[in-house]
Structure formats: C-alpha cells, structure tokens
C-alpha positions as CSV (number, residue, x, y, z in Angstrom):
1,M,94.9,115.1,88.0
2,K,93.0,115.4,91.5
3,A,95.1,115.3,94.5
4,G,94.7,116.3,98.1
5,F,97.4,117.6,100.5
6,I,97.8,118.4,104.1
7,G,99.9,120.3,105.8
8,L,101.6,123.4,104.5
9,G,104.5,123.9,106.2
10,H,107.9,125.0,105.0
11,L,108.4,121.5,103.1
12,G,104.8,120.5,102.7
13,K,104.1,123.8,101.1
14,T,107.0,123.5,98.9
15,I,106.1,120.2,97.6
16,A,102.3,121.4,96.9
17,K,104.0,124.2,94.8
18,R,105.3,121.9,93.0
19,L,102.3,119.5,92.6
20,I,100.5,122.9,91.3
21,S,103.2,123.8,88.8
22,E,103.4,120.3,87.6
23,G,99.6,120.4,86.4
24,V,98.1,118.6,89.6
25,E,94.7,119.9,90.3
26,L,95.2,120.4,94.0
27,T,93.2,120.9,97.1
28,V,94.5,121.5,100.3
29,W,93.9,121.5,104.2
30,N,96.3,123.3,106.8
31,R,95.4,123.5,110.3
32,T,96.4,127.2,110.1
33,R,94.3,127.9,107.2
34,E,96.3,131.7,106.5
35,K,99.0,129.1,105.4
36,A,97.2,128.2,102.3
37,E,96.8,131.4,101.0
38,G,98.3,132.2,97.8
39,L,98.3,128.5,96.6
40,G,95.7,129.9,94.2
41,V,94.1,126.8,94.7
42,R,91.0,125.3,96.7
43,V,91.0,125.2,100.7
44,A,88.6,122.4,102.0
45,D,87.3,123.3,105.4
46,T,88.0,120.0,106.9
47,P,90.3,116.8,105.8
48,A,87.5,114.9,105.5
49,A,86.1,117.2,103.3
50,L,89.1,117.3,101.1
51,I,89.2,113.5,100.6
52,F,85.5,113.3,99.6
53,G,86.5,115.3,96.0
54,V,89.8,113.5,95.4
55,D,91.6,110.0,94.8
56,I,95.1,110.5,96.4
57,V,95.8,112.5,99.3
58,F,99.5,113.6,100.5
59,L,100.4,114.1,104.4
60,N,103.4,116.4,105.1
61,L,103.3,117.0,109.2
62,F,105.2,117.5,112.1
63,D,105.2,114.1,113.8
64,S,103.1,111.0,114.4
65,D,100.7,113.1,116.7
66,A,100.0,115.1,114.2
67,V,99.1,112.4,111.5
68,A,97.0,110.7,113.8
69,A,95.0,113.7,114.8
70,V,94.3,114.3,110.6
71,L,93.3,110.9,110.5
72,H,91.5,110.5,113.4
73,G,89.8,113.9,114.4
74,P,85.9,114.6,114.2
75,D,86.4,115.8,110.8
76,G,89.1,113.9,109.7
77,L,90.2,112.3,106.7
78,L,88.7,108.5,107.7
79,A,85.5,110.7,109.0
80,G,85.3,111.2,105.9
81,N,84.2,109.0,102.3
82,C,87.7,107.6,101.8
83,A,86.5,104.4,100.1
84,G,89.1,103.6,97.5
85,K,91.2,106.6,98.1
86,V,95.0,106.6,98.8
87,I,96.6,108.3,101.6
88,V,100.2,109.0,101.1
89,D,102.1,110.0,104.1
90,T,105.3,112.1,103.4
91,T,105.7,112.6,107.3
92,T,109.0,111.1,109.2
93,N,106.8,109.0,111.5
94,H,107.5,106.9,114.5
95,F,107.9,103.4,113.0
96,D,106.1,102.0,116.1
97,R,103.1,103.9,115.0
98,V,102.9,103.5,111.2
99,G,101.4,99.8,111.5
100,A,98.1,101.4,112.8
101,F,98.0,103.9,110.4
102,Y,98.0,101.4,108.2
103,G,94.9,99.5,109.6
104,A,93.2,102.5,110.0
105,A,93.1,103.6,106.6
106,R,92.1,99.6,105.7
107,Q,89.1,99.6,108.0
108,H,88.0,102.6,106.3
109,G,88.5,101.1,103.0
110,A,91.6,103.2,102.0
111,T,95.1,102.4,101.4
112,Y,98.1,104.0,102.9
113,L,101.6,104.4,101.8
114,E,104.5,105.6,103.9
115,A,106.4,107.8,101.8
116,P,108.7,109.9,103.8
117,V,111.3,112.2,101.2
118,L,115.0,113.0,101.7
119,G,115.9,116.6,101.3
120,S,114.1,119.8,101.9
121,V,112.8,122.7,100.3
122,V,115.6,123.5,97.7
123,P,115.5,120.1,96.1
124,A,111.6,119.9,96.8
125,S,111.3,123.0,94.5
126,Q,113.3,121.6,91.6
127,G,111.9,118.3,91.6
128,A,115.1,116.4,93.3
129,L,113.4,114.8,96.2
130,T,114.3,111.0,96.9
131,V,111.5,109.2,98.1
132,L,111.5,106.5,100.4
133,V,108.1,103.7,99.5
134,S,106.6,101.1,101.6
135,G,102.9,99.9,101.3
136,D,100.8,98.4,98.8
137,E,102.4,97.7,95.2
138,D,99.2,98.4,93.2
139,A,98.8,101.7,95.3
140,Y,102.5,102.6,95.0
141,N,102.1,102.3,91.1
142,Q,98.9,104.5,91.1
143,V,100.7,107.3,92.8
144,R,104.1,106.8,91.5
145,P,103.3,109.5,88.7
146,L,103.0,111.9,91.3
147,L,105.7,110.9,93.4
148,E,107.9,111.4,90.1
149,K,106.9,115.1,90.4
150,F,109.0,116.4,93.2
151,G,111.4,113.2,93.7
152,K,114.0,112.3,91.6
153,T,115.1,109.1,92.8
154,I,112.0,106.9,94.2
155,F,113.0,103.6,96.4
156,Y,110.2,101.2,96.8
157,L,111.0,98.8,100.0
158,K,107.4,97.1,100.0
159,E,107.0,96.2,103.4
160,E,105.6,98.1,105.9
161,S,107.1,100.7,108.4
162,M,110.4,100.1,105.9
163,A,110.4,103.4,104.6
164,T,110.1,104.8,108.0
165,R,113.0,102.8,109.2
166,M,115.4,103.5,106.7
167,K,113.9,107.4,106.6
168,L,115.2,107.4,110.7
169,V,118.3,105.5,109.4
170,N,119.3,108.2,106.9
171,N,118.7,111.0,109.3
172,L,121.0,109.9,111.7
173,V,123.9,110.6,109.1
174,L,122.1,113.8,107.9
175,G,122.1,115.3,112.0
176,T,125.3,114.1,113.0
177,L,127.0,115.4,110.2
178,M,125.4,118.8,110.4
179,A,126.6,119.0,113.6
180,T,130.1,117.9,113.2
181,C,130.6,120.5,110.2
182,A,129.2,123.1,112.4
183,E,131.4,122.2,115.1
184,A,134.4,122.4,113.0
185,V,133.4,125.5,111.5
186,T,133.4,127.1,115.1
187,F,136.7,125.1,115.9
188,G,138.2,126.9,113.3
189,E,137.3,130.3,113.9
190,A,138.7,129.9,117.2
191,V,142.0,129.1,115.8
192,G,141.8,132.2,113.7
193,V,140.9,131.3,110.6
194,D,137.5,133.6,109.2
195,R,134.5,131.9,109.1
196,A,134.2,132.0,105.2
197,T,137.3,130.3,104.5
198,V,136.8,127.8,107.5
199,V,134.1,126.5,105.2
200,N,135.7,126.8,102.0
201,I,138.5,124.4,103.4
202,L,136.0,122.3,104.7
203,L,134.6,121.6,101.3
204,A,137.8,121.1,99.7
205,G,138.7,118.2,101.9
206,A,137.0,115.8,104.5
207,G,133.9,118.2,105.0
208,N,132.6,118.0,101.4
209,S,129.3,116.9,101.1
210,A,126.0,117.2,100.2
211,V,125.0,118.4,103.5
212,L,127.8,121.1,103.9
213,N,127.4,122.2,100.4
214,G,123.6,123.2,101.0
215,K,124.1,124.8,104.2
216,K,127.4,126.9,103.3
217,N,125.9,130.4,102.8
218,M,123.7,129.9,105.5
219,L,126.9,129.0,107.9
220,I,128.9,131.8,106.4
221,N,125.9,134.4,106.6
222,E,124.5,133.2,110.4
223,D,121.3,133.4,108.4
224,F,119.3,130.2,109.4
225,Q,116.2,130.5,107.8
226,T,114.4,127.7,107.9
227,Q,114.0,124.8,105.8
228,F,114.5,121.7,108.0
229,S,114.0,122.9,111.8
230,S,116.0,121.6,114.6
231,S,112.8,120.8,116.5
232,L,112.5,118.3,113.5
233,I,115.7,116.1,113.4
234,Y,115.5,116.3,117.1
235,K,112.1,114.5,116.7
236,D,113.6,112.2,114.5
237,L,116.6,111.4,116.2
238,H,114.3,110.4,119.4
239,Y,112.3,108.4,117.1
240,L,115.8,106.8,116.3
241,Q,116.5,106.0,119.5
242,D,113.6,104.4,120.2
243,L,114.8,102.0,116.7
244,A,117.8,101.1,118.6
245,R,116.2,100.0,121.7
246,S,113.4,98.2,119.7
247,L,116.7,96.2,118.2
248,K,118.6,95.9,121.3
249,K,121.6,98.2,119.6
250,P,123.2,101.0,121.0
251,L,123.0,104.3,119.4
252,F,126.5,106.3,120.1
253,T,126.5,109.5,118.2
254,G,123.3,109.7,117.2
255,S,122.0,110.1,121.3
256,A,125.0,112.8,121.6
257,V,124.2,114.3,118.8
258,K,120.3,114.5,119.4
259,E,121.4,116.2,123.3
260,I,123.1,118.6,121.4
261,Y,119.8,119.8,119.1
262,G,118.2,119.9,122.4
263,M,120.2,122.5,123.7
264,T,117.8,124.8,121.0
265,Y,115.1,124.6,123.0
266,P,116.5,127.1,125.9
267,M,118.5,128.9,123.6
268,G,114.8,129.5,121.5
269,I,115.9,128.5,118.0
270,E,114.5,125.1,118.1
271,G,112.3,126.8,114.9
272,E,115.2,127.9,113.0
273,D,116.9,125.8,110.1
274,F,118.7,122.7,111.9
275,S,122.1,124.1,110.7
276,A,121.5,126.9,113.4
277,I,123.5,124.0,115.5
278,Y,126.5,126.1,115.1
279,K,125.2,128.5,117.4
280,V,125.2,125.9,120.1
281,F,128.7,125.1,119.6
282,K,129.4,129.1,119.0
283,E,127.6,129.7,122.6
284,Y,129.5,126.8,124.3
C-alpha cells in the first residue's frame, strides 16, 4: 500500500517508522530534508510532488499555521494532482481552522480527515496510540487499515472539528496532570525525601497515572529528552483557551497551567519534553 507522510518531528517520524515497519510503501517530505534521511524511503522534493504518487497523505505538524503552509504553499499539497486523494491530518489543530482545511481540500477534489492522536513517541512505536477521527465516513473506512497500524484504539466522532475539540479536552488533563505531578515531586524533595522515593510514593498513591508512569524515569534522572515538548502543550492549551472563550465557559486549571508551561520559554527549555516543567517548579 502506498501512502505519503509529511512532518518528521519526534512523533511524526515515529509514526512514519511504524508504518514502514508494517509494510506500507511510504513517500515522505519534511521542511528540513535531513530529518527524512535514514528512513530508507523515497523523499519527495515538494508536497505537491508527494501527493502525485499516492492516494493517502498523513500530516503530523506543529500547529495550524504549519498545516496551512503545507496545504497552500506554492508547491503545497493542493497545488498537486490531489483529486480523489485523502489527506489525514494527525496534527493537533486550532478548532476554528480545521473547517477551512476541509473546504480547501474539497475545492481541489480531495478529502480531508482530522485524526489527532493521544499519546507520544513510545506508544507510537508500539502501535498503541489512540486516534480520534472526524470527517467523511467513506474516507475514514478507506484509511482505517492504515490508522490501525499505529493506533490501538480509534474513536470515530464523524462531525467536522469534533476530533480536534476532543483532543484539546484530553490535553487539558495531560497538561495539568503533568504539572501537578512535577510540582508534587519538588515539594516532596523540599520536605527532605529523595526524588526517586517521592515518585514511587506518588505512583503508589494518588499520583498513579499513565502520565506519571510514562515520565517516571525522566523525573528521577532529570533527563528530559523530547517525546512531546513543552512548546506543544503550551500551544494546545492556548487553543483550548480559545475554545473556552467561544463556548463562553471559564477555563480555570488549563489557563493557569498554560502560563507555567510558558515559563519554559524564558528558561530556554521549551523544546525539551513537557515533563521538564519540573525545572520550572524547582526554580521557583
């Protein structure tokens, strides 16, 4: 099966590798071409050239600005021969912009699907991501066999923008829980318990969660090699604030925690894993 993949950051490259290992004949494109090296697959010169030779294209990009650039650039996907093609966007987008992505794809004869994922590098490598999908049901049924190669659990939410909205809701839990766990670790250290013991006590008690289990070694070893960056969760929580405003609904914990992740920028650690928020609490 032939497919295309655009966006080879930490998560995107892991998903691409998973698809390759599952026998998918992949063509890739990345703004920084060097990131495509070592995959052992064809590298397209432009997004327009990529979509010419495939029926399905996956996107995994930083934000909605990056998606718009890939779709609408002079050599973007929609400048290519995309009639009858399906664009599967795994990016966590702004809820208010995905409608335009659907419309632009339709105008060029393509079908756009939202498919943001829950989970990061480790579950992606294991084929254990959760995938939320919105959009045309026939297109969803067409791409589902590929989604199942990296997604263990798939929720089809159908209505346009619903998958994106739900992904932002999920990341409210992800971001705030990580911040709470990181702050708790620093308080445990402050009262005189060594860090590893603090983490293990939290895991044996109220802190027991997929988030803390997944970040246990990072916190203990202060090794915050990026799986999902602070800059990404900061962006997602900002999008969630906009969603809350559109609903005229207050966002209490998400707004406060977003500003804590914002502190990673002046500290120069926004590109590290989002569990590095521990360093913010340790500093202040």
